[in-house]
C-alpha positions as CSV (number, residue, x, y, z in Angstrom):
1,M,-84.5,102.9,-54.3
2,M,-81.2,102.8,-52.6
3,D,-80.8,99.0,-52.9
4,L,-78.2,99.9,-55.5
5,W,-75.8,100.8,-52.8
6,H,-76.8,97.7,-50.8
7,S,-75.9,95.6,-53.8
8,E,-72.7,97.3,-54.9
9,L,-71.1,98.0,-51.5
10,D,-72.3,95.0,-49.6
11,H,-72.1,92.2,-52.2
12,E,-69.0,90.8,-50.3
13,T,-70.6,91.3,-46.8
14,K,-72.3,88.3,-45.3
15,R,-75.4,88.9,-43.3
16,A,-75.0,88.5,-39.5
17,P,-76.7,85.3,-38.3
18,E,-80.2,85.9,-37.0
19,A,-79.2,84.8,-33.5
20,S,-76.5,87.5,-33.3
21,R,-79.1,90.1,-34.1
22,R,-81.0,89.2,-31.0
23,L,-77.9,89.6,-28.7
24,M,-77.8,92.4,-26.2
25,M,-77.5,96.0,-27.3
26,F,-74.2,96.4,-25.6
27,R,-72.7,93.1,-26.7
28,S,-69.4,94.6,-28.1
29,L,-68.6,96.0,-24.7
30,Y,-68.3,92.5,-23.3
31,H,-65.0,92.3,-25.2
32,R,-62.5,93.5,-22.6
33,D,-60.1,95.5,-24.9
34,F,-62.9,97.3,-26.8
35,S,-64.7,98.2,-23.5
36,I,-61.4,99.8,-22.2
37,F,-60.8,101.6,-25.4
38,W,-64.4,102.8,-25.5
39,A,-64.3,104.1,-21.9
40,G,-61.0,105.9,-22.6
41,N,-62.4,107.6,-25.7
42,F,-65.5,108.6,-23.8
43,L,-63.7,110.4,-21.1
44,S,-61.3,112.0,-23.5
45,N,-64.1,113.2,-25.8
46,I,-65.9,114.9,-22.9
47,G,-62.8,117.0,-22.4
48,T,-62.5,117.7,-26.1
49,W,-66.1,119.0,-26.3
50,M,-65.5,121.1,-23.2
51,Q,-62.6,122.8,-24.8
52,Y,-64.4,123.2,-28.1
53,I,-67.4,125.1,-26.5
54,A,-65.2,127.2,-24.2
55,L,-62.8,128.2,-27.0
56,G,-65.6,129.2,-29.4
57,W,-67.3,131.2,-26.6
58,V,-64.1,133.0,-25.7
59,I,-63.3,133.9,-29.3
60,L,-66.8,135.3,-29.7
61,V,-66.6,137.4,-26.5
62,V,-63.2,138.7,-27.3
63,S,-63.8,139.5,-31.0
64,N,-67.6,139.7,-31.4
65,S,-67.0,138.2,-34.9
66,P,-68.9,135.2,-36.3
67,F,-66.2,135.2,-39.1
68,L,-63.5,134.4,-36.5
69,L,-65.6,131.5,-35.3
70,G,-65.6,130.2,-38.8
71,L,-61.8,130.9,-39.2
72,N,-61.1,129.0,-36.0
73,G,-63.1,126.0,-37.3
74,F,-61.3,126.3,-40.7
75,L,-57.8,126.2,-39.1
76,A,-58.8,123.3,-36.8
77,Q,-59.9,121.1,-39.7
78,I,-57.9,122.2,-42.7
79,P,-55.0,119.8,-41.7
80,S,-57.3,116.9,-42.5
81,L,-56.9,117.7,-46.2
82,A,-53.1,117.6,-46.0
83,F,-52.5,114.9,-43.4
84,A,-55.4,112.5,-43.4
85,L,-54.3,110.4,-46.4
86,P,-50.7,110.3,-45.2
87,G,-52.1,109.3,-41.8
88,G,-54.0,106.5,-43.4
89,A,-50.9,105.2,-45.2
90,I,-49.0,105.4,-41.9
91,A,-51.7,103.6,-40.0
92,D,-51.5,100.7,-42.5
93,R,-47.7,100.5,-42.3
94,L,-46.9,101.2,-38.7
95,N,-48.1,100.2,-35.2
96,R,-51.5,101.9,-34.7
97,R,-51.2,102.0,-31.0
98,K,-47.8,103.8,-31.0
99,L,-49.1,106.3,-33.6
100,M,-52.1,107.1,-31.4
101,L,-50.0,107.5,-28.3
102,V,-47.9,110.1,-30.1
103,T,-50.9,112.0,-31.4
104,Q,-52.9,111.9,-28.1
105,T,-49.9,113.1,-26.1
106,S,-49.4,115.9,-28.5
107,M,-53.0,117.1,-28.2
108,M,-52.8,116.8,-24.4
109,L,-49.8,119.1,-24.3
110,L,-51.4,121.6,-26.6
111,A,-54.5,121.7,-24.4
112,L,-52.3,122.3,-21.3
113,L,-50.5,125.1,-23.1
114,L,-53.8,126.7,-24.0
115,A,-54.9,126.4,-20.4
116,I,-51.7,128.0,-19.0
117,L,-51.7,130.9,-21.4
118,T,-55.4,131.6,-20.7
119,S,-54.8,131.5,-17.0
120,V,-52.0,134.1,-17.1
121,R,-53.9,136.1,-19.7
122,Q,-51.0,136.0,-22.1
123,I,-53.0,134.8,-25.1
124,T,-54.7,136.5,-28.0
125,V,-57.0,135.4,-30.8
126,R,-53.9,134.7,-32.9
127,E,-52.6,132.2,-30.3
128,F,-56.0,130.6,-30.0
129,L,-56.1,130.0,-33.8
130,A,-52.5,128.7,-33.8
131,I,-53.3,126.1,-31.1
132,S,-56.4,125.1,-33.0
133,F,-54.4,124.5,-36.1
134,L,-51.7,122.4,-34.4
135,T,-54.4,120.3,-32.6
136,G,-56.0,119.7,-36.0
137,V,-52.7,118.4,-37.4
138,A,-52.5,115.8,-34.6
139,S,-56.1,114.9,-34.9
140,A,-55.8,114.3,-38.7
141,L,-52.9,111.9,-38.1
142,N,-54.8,110.2,-35.3
143,Y,-58.2,109.6,-36.9
144,P,-57.3,106.8,-39.5
145,A,-55.5,104.8,-36.9
146,Y,-58.3,105.3,-34.4
147,Q,-61.0,104.1,-36.8
148,A,-58.8,101.2,-38.2
149,L,-58.2,100.0,-34.7
150,I,-61.8,99.3,-33.8
151,P,-62.2,96.2,-36.1
152,D,-59.1,94.7,-34.4
153,L,-60.8,94.7,-31.0
154,V,-64.1,93.0,-31.8
155,P,-65.2,90.0,-34.0
156,R,-66.6,90.9,-37.4
157,E,-70.2,90.0,-36.3
158,D,-70.0,92.6,-33.6
159,L,-68.5,95.4,-35.8
160,M,-71.7,97.2,-36.5
161,N,-72.6,97.2,-32.8
162,A,-69.1,98.4,-31.9
163,I,-69.2,101.3,-34.4
164,A,-72.7,102.3,-33.2
165,L,-71.6,102.2,-29.6
166,N,-68.5,104.1,-30.4
167,S,-70.7,106.7,-32.0
168,A,-72.9,106.7,-28.9
169,Q,-69.9,107.4,-26.6
170,F,-68.8,110.3,-28.9
171,N,-72.3,111.8,-28.8
172,M,-72.8,111.1,-25.1
173,S,-69.7,113.2,-24.6
174,R,-71.2,115.8,-26.9
175,A,-74.2,115.9,-24.6
176,I,-72.1,116.0,-21.4
177,G,-69.1,118.0,-22.4
178,P,-70.8,121.2,-23.5
179,T,-73.2,121.2,-20.5
180,V,-70.3,120.8,-18.1
181,A,-68.3,123.4,-20.0
182,G,-71.2,125.9,-19.7
183,L,-71.4,125.4,-16.0
184,A,-67.6,125.4,-15.5
185,M,-67.2,128.6,-17.5
186,G,-69.7,130.3,-15.3
187,V,-68.0,129.2,-12.0
188,L,-64.3,128.7,-12.8
189,G,-63.7,130.4,-16.2
190,A,-62.7,129.1,-19.6
191,A,-59.2,128.0,-18.5
192,A,-60.7,125.3,-16.3
193,C,-62.2,123.7,-19.4
194,F,-58.8,123.6,-21.1
195,Y,-57.1,122.1,-18.0
196,L,-59.8,119.4,-17.7
197,N,-59.5,118.6,-21.4
198,S,-55.7,118.2,-21.0
199,A,-56.3,115.8,-18.1
200,S,-58.9,113.9,-20.0
201,F,-56.4,112.7,-22.6
202,L,-54.8,110.5,-19.9
203,A,-57.8,108.2,-20.0
204,L,-57.3,107.2,-23.6
205,I,-53.5,107.1,-23.2
206,I,-53.8,104.7,-20.3
207,A,-56.4,102.6,-22.3
208,L,-54.0,102.3,-25.2
209,L,-51.2,101.1,-22.9
210,V,-53.3,98.3,-21.3
211,I,-55.3,96.9,-24.1
212,T,-54.1,93.9,-26.1
213,I,-54.2,94.4,-29.9
214,P,-53.9,91.2,-32.0
215,P,-51.1,91.2,-34.6
216,V,-52.2,92.6,-37.9
217,Q,-50.5,92.0,-41.2
218,R,-48.9,95.3,-42.2
219,D,-48.8,96.7,-45.7
220,K,-45.8,95.1,-47.4
221,G,-46.7,96.5,-50.8
222,P,-45.6,99.8,-52.3
223,R,-43.6,102.3,-50.3
224,F,-45.3,105.2,-48.5
225,W,-46.3,107.3,-51.5
226,G,-47.1,104.2,-53.5
227,S,-49.4,103.1,-50.7
228,M,-51.4,106.3,-51.0
229,V,-51.7,105.8,-54.7
230,E,-52.8,102.3,-54.2
231,G,-55.6,103.5,-51.9
232,L,-56.8,106.0,-54.4
233,R,-56.7,103.3,-57.1
234,Y,-58.9,101.1,-54.9
235,L,-61.4,104.0,-54.6
236,N,-61.4,104.6,-58.3
237,E,-62.2,100.9,-58.9
238,H,-65.2,101.1,-56.5
239,R,-67.2,104.0,-57.9
240,M,-70.2,103.6,-55.6
241,I,-67.9,104.2,-52.7
242,I,-67.2,107.6,-54.3
243,V,-71.0,108.2,-54.4
244,L,-71.3,107.2,-50.8
245,L,-68.5,109.6,-49.8
246,T,-70.3,112.6,-51.4
247,V,-72.9,112.4,-48.6
248,P,-70.5,113.2,-45.7
249,A,-68.7,115.6,-48.1
250,F,-71.8,117.7,-48.7
251,L,-72.7,117.6,-45.0
252,S,-69.2,118.8,-44.0
253,L,-69.2,121.6,-46.5
254,L,-72.7,123.0,-45.9
255,G,-74.5,121.2,-43.0
256,L,-72.1,120.6,-40.1
257,P,-70.7,124.2,-40.1
258,F,-73.8,125.0,-38.0
259,I,-71.7,123.8,-35.0
260,V,-69.1,126.6,-35.3
261,L,-72.0,129.1,-35.5
262,M,-73.7,127.8,-32.3
263,P,-72.2,130.5,-30.0
264,A,-73.7,133.2,-32.3
265,V,-77.0,131.2,-32.5
266,A,-77.2,131.0,-28.8
267,R,-76.3,134.6,-27.9
268,N,-77.7,136.5,-30.9
269,L,-80.7,134.5,-32.1
270,I,-81.9,132.7,-29.0
271,G,-80.7,135.2,-26.4
272,V,-79.0,132.8,-23.9
273,G,-75.5,132.8,-22.4
274,A,-72.7,130.2,-22.0
275,S,-74.8,127.8,-20.0
276,G,-77.6,128.0,-22.5
277,L,-75.2,127.3,-25.3
278,G,-74.0,124.2,-23.4
279,F,-77.6,122.9,-22.9
280,L,-78.4,123.5,-26.6
281,M,-75.4,121.5,-27.7
282,G,-76.4,118.9,-25.1
283,G,-79.7,118.5,-27.0
284,A,-77.8,117.6,-30.1
285,G,-75.8,115.1,-28.1
286,L,-78.9,113.5,-26.6
287,G,-80.5,113.0,-30.0
288,A,-77.3,111.5,-31.3
289,V,-77.0,109.1,-28.4
290,A,-80.6,107.9,-28.9
291,A,-80.0,107.3,-32.6
292,A,-76.7,105.4,-31.9
293,L,-78.3,103.2,-29.3
294,I,-81.2,102.4,-31.7
295,I,-78.7,101.4,-34.4
296,A,-76.7,99.3,-31.9
297,A,-79.8,97.5,-30.8
298,R,-81.1,96.8,-34.3
299,G,-77.8,95.5,-35.7
300,T,-77.1,95.5,-39.4
301,P,-80.1,97.1,-41.1
302,E,-81.5,96.3,-44.5
303,H,-81.2,99.0,-47.2
304,R,-78.4,101.0,-45.5
305,G,-78.1,103.3,-48.6
306,R,-81.7,104.3,-48.4
307,L,-81.4,105.0,-44.7
308,I,-78.3,107.1,-45.2
309,L,-80.0,109.4,-47.6
310,T,-83.2,109.6,-45.6
311,S,-81.3,110.6,-42.5
312,A,-79.3,113.2,-44.5
313,T,-82.5,114.6,-45.9
314,L,-84.2,114.9,-42.5
315,F,-81.0,116.6,-41.2
316,S,-81.2,119.2,-43.9
317,L,-84.9,120.0,-43.2
318,A,-84.1,120.4,-39.5
319,L,-81.3,122.8,-40.3
320,I,-83.6,124.9,-42.4
321,L,-86.1,125.1,-39.5
322,L,-83.4,125.9,-37.0
323,S,-82.5,129.0,-39.1
324,R,-86.1,130.2,-38.5
325,T,-86.6,129.4,-34.8
326,H,-86.6,132.0,-32.0
327,T,-87.2,129.9,-28.9
328,F,-84.8,127.9,-26.7
329,W,-87.0,124.8,-26.7
330,G,-87.7,124.9,-30.4
331,A,-83.9,125.1,-31.1
332,F,-83.3,122.3,-28.5
333,L,-85.7,119.9,-30.2
334,L,-84.4,120.7,-33.7
335,L,-80.8,120.2,-32.5
336,A,-81.9,116.8,-31.0
337,V,-83.3,115.8,-34.4
338,M,-80.1,117.0,-36.2
339,G,-77.9,115.1,-33.7
340,G,-79.9,111.9,-34.3
341,T,-80.0,112.2,-38.1
342,I,-76.4,113.0,-38.5
343,V,-75.4,110.0,-36.5
344,G,-77.7,107.8,-38.6
345,T,-76.1,109.1,-41.7
346,L,-72.4,108.9,-40.6
347,T,-72.6,105.7,-38.6
348,L,-74.2,103.7,-41.4
349,A,-71.8,105.2,-44.0
350,N,-68.8,104.4,-41.7
351,T,-70.1,100.8,-41.1
352,T,-70.6,100.2,-44.8
353,L,-67.0,101.2,-45.5
354,Q,-65.5,99.2,-42.5
355,M,-67.3,96.0,-43.4
356,T,-66.5,96.0,-47.1
357,T,-62.8,97.2,-47.1
358,P,-59.9,94.7,-47.0
359,P,-58.1,95.0,-43.6
360,E,-54.8,95.9,-45.3
361,L,-56.5,98.9,-47.0
362,R,-58.7,99.9,-44.1
363,G,-56.5,102.7,-42.8
364,R,-56.4,104.4,-46.2
365,V,-60.1,104.0,-46.9
366,M,-61.0,105.4,-43.5
367,A,-58.6,108.3,-44.2
368,M,-60.6,109.0,-47.4
369,Y,-63.8,108.9,-45.3
370,Y,-62.2,111.3,-42.8
371,V,-61.3,113.7,-45.7
372,A,-64.9,113.5,-47.0
373,M,-66.3,114.0,-43.5
374,T,-64.0,116.8,-42.3
375,G,-61.8,117.7,-45.2
376,L,-64.3,120.1,-46.7
377,M,-65.5,121.3,-43.3
378,P,-62.8,123.9,-43.0
379,F,-64.1,125.6,-46.2
380,G,-67.6,125.1,-44.9
381,N,-66.8,126.8,-41.6
382,L,-65.1,129.6,-43.4
383,Q,-68.0,130.2,-45.8
384,A,-70.6,129.9,-43.0
385,G,-68.7,132.4,-40.9
386,A,-68.3,134.8,-43.8
387,I,-72.0,134.6,-44.8
388,A,-73.0,135.0,-41.2
389,E,-70.8,138.1,-40.9
390,A,-72.0,139.7,-44.1
391,I,-75.7,138.7,-44.3
392,G,-76.6,137.1,-41.0
393,T,-76.5,133.9,-39.0
394,R,-80.0,132.8,-40.0
395,F,-79.3,133.1,-43.7
396,A,-76.0,131.2,-43.3
397,L,-77.9,128.3,-41.6
398,G,-80.8,128.3,-44.1
399,F,-78.5,128.5,-47.1
400,G,-76.5,125.4,-46.0
401,G,-79.6,123.4,-45.2
402,T,-81.3,124.2,-48.5
403,V,-78.3,123.3,-50.7
404,C,-77.9,120.0,-48.8
405,L,-81.6,119.2,-49.2
406,V,-81.6,119.8,-52.9
407,Y,-78.5,117.6,-53.4
408,F,-79.8,114.7,-51.4
409,L,-83.1,114.8,-53.2
410,I,-81.3,114.9,-56.6
411,L,-79.1,112.0,-55.5
412,Q,-82.0,109.8,-54.6
413,V,-83.7,110.5,-57.9
414,S,-80.5,109.9,-59.9
415,L,-79.7,106.6,-58.2
416,N,-83.3,105.4,-58.7
417,R,-83.0,106.2,-62.4
418,L,-79.6,104.5,-62.7
419,R,-81.0,101.4,-61.1
420,Q,-84.1,101.3,-63.3
421,E,-82.7,102.4,-66.6
422,G,-79.0,102.5,-66.6
423,P,-76.2,99.9,-66.8
424,L,-76.7,99.1,-63.1
425,S,-80.3,98.1,-63.5
426,G,-79.3,94.4,-63.3
427,Y,-78.5,94.5,-59.6
428,P,-80.9,92.3,-57.6
429,E,-83.4,93.8,-55.3
430,A,-82.4,93.3,-51.6
431,E,-84.9,91.6,-49.4
432,E,-87.0,93.7,-47.0
């Protein structure tokens, strides 16, 4: 069914040798620079998730408005639309390490400002929203360089493993960070989470200073704006990449906004407090870690396109069921499924793009992936918050899950038909 993607997107990708598939699950961590980079990101992301959970909870307590939760998510992620593509062009033309040092330092200082203002109680929802927006700008400029740096730290045969383990560390932080945030808020208050997040950026900053990055040929082609146009032209010439990018785009618009509604889900639907919210988000993180480790152990799977859509479909079903659950453990298990399936979808999509993109274009292509993954999420967060405010949180979750489910089913049927009847029917069947 989805072998079309496998043929179109992977026709230039050589299969990893069978011996390499049998290597250890953590083989990419044996590369010194990647392991340092991985550890720095892991510690930094724990702090980021602590701040994310604490900030959402404080906004809900202060305003009692699900809409403001959505607005905060909108402002944090809307910069990705404006700055991700320029960030990709910058990442292909300038030193990626230096770019990340600037963006990471900026986010560290913003977290420190948030902590200080919260400690002295001189902050309002307006200031919360402003800091979220500025942090989003730095994050949008940081992401393309961050993603493009990973293939520079490991051999090509270990790239799939490195991306999967990178996803694992992000999702382990999603399991640990919210849990620690819930406990810290109960004992020390929300400001402590913001201070800890600010300190956590030092881990990645130090990692960037000590790793050795091999020289990479920088883009010597068109100037800055011409580089962006060149990236868009490459996308237009590879139409199946556009199809692939619609999957994270739909998830970001209608599926992933469940995250910004989780404070309302925890308090209003499940009936738990800040600690309960942390444990629920930890369930999503645990499911995500399990999926990432399975992918890392398996290596490069056959029929990645089929697996991408299957995972996205299962995520949509779990989101619909979450909208109907009333129990803590029911929500915990569904969130674990959702965490695992979203990692399966995004990790495989990310890997496909990384392995098939020329190194000199990788920053721009990963910027497009970032736009697809998070560029629509601001509008998704806004619509989810507005629907939750007007009709109810359960309806907002169920609506997003249903539309995603319908789209992914239509996509599977459409691509099947294109393969069997359309001009792409000549592509060979990939081996099982």
